[in-house]
Structures are given as C-alpha cells and as structure tokens.
C-alpha angles and dihedrals in degrees: 000000000000136000121250091278094052096253116135122260127230090253091055092049093047088052092049095046089049090051090048089051092051091051090051096250094127094153090057092047091051093049090049096053093039091055091048089053101041102032108022100043093237098131097146121157089254091056092053091047092052093044086055093047091051092046090050093047089050089053098249099124097158090060089042094058098038115111113232 
C-alpha cells in the first residue's frame, strides 16, 4: 500500500517491519522503522511502539525505553 505519490504508508512499513522481525531480521526492521520516523515523517505512536518492540527483541532494552 502506498500513498498517491508512491511513498510507502505507515501501515505498509509496520507490516514489513513485523515480517522482518518474524524472519529474525531485527536490525533491518529497526533500520526500516527508524528511517520512516526520522526521514519520512511517519512518527506515529504505532511506529514508536514497534520500534521499541524491535529494539527490546534485539536485546537493546536501554534504547527501547529511551524517550526520543
């Protein structure tokens, strides 16, 4: 799913991040969500929750609980 300009939506990014996590590709999921938040302006509550979940699953609990 993409917006009218072809850019991915937050829903698409969240789905891809969850798929990456299930495949054990946590670093890629973290990078994907961070890029969406920092560079694409998609910093929704859901994005931050998924980012925290990915960081925690990766074992980076300090970053997972840090406020941005």
